[in-house]
C-alpha positions, 0 to 999 in steps of 0.5 A, spaced: 924 147 820 929 147 826 928 145 833 931 148 839 931 146 847 930 150 853 931 148 860 928 153 865 927 148 870 931 152 875 928 158 874 922 162 877 917 166 875 917 171 871 924 169 869 921 163 866 917 166 860 922 172 859 927 166 858 922 163 853 920 169 850 928 171 848 929 164 845 923 164 841 925 171 838 931 168 836 927 163 832 925 163 825 917 163 823 915 155 824 921 153 828 920 149 834 922 151 841 921 145 847 921 148 854 923 144 860 920 146 866 917 144 873 910 144 875 906 149 878 907 157 876 912 155 870 907 150 867 901 154 868 904 161 866 909 159 860 903 155 855 898 161 857 903 167 856 906 163 849 898 163 846 897 170 849 903 172 845 901 169 838 905 163 839 902 156 837 903 151 843 903 144 840 903 140 846 904 139 854 907 133 856 910 130 863 917 128 862 919 125 869 918 127 877 916 135 877 919 136 870 914 137 864 916 139 856 912 144 853 913 144 845 911 151 842 911 153 835 913 160 833 
């Protein structure tokens, strides 16, 4: 099982989930993607869209300031 990190803190919707989905497509089943994003639309949309697409959201954690980490398993 591999873990990869994706920083989309400078991106805006809808690009936040587009970039997340592209990175998830590169992973093998069971691999983990840690997505760094900001609060607001990205924090609301990325975890929800990941679940809607059939991925497993393992955690959503506050990192610092407006930055959060969403851990998604393919």
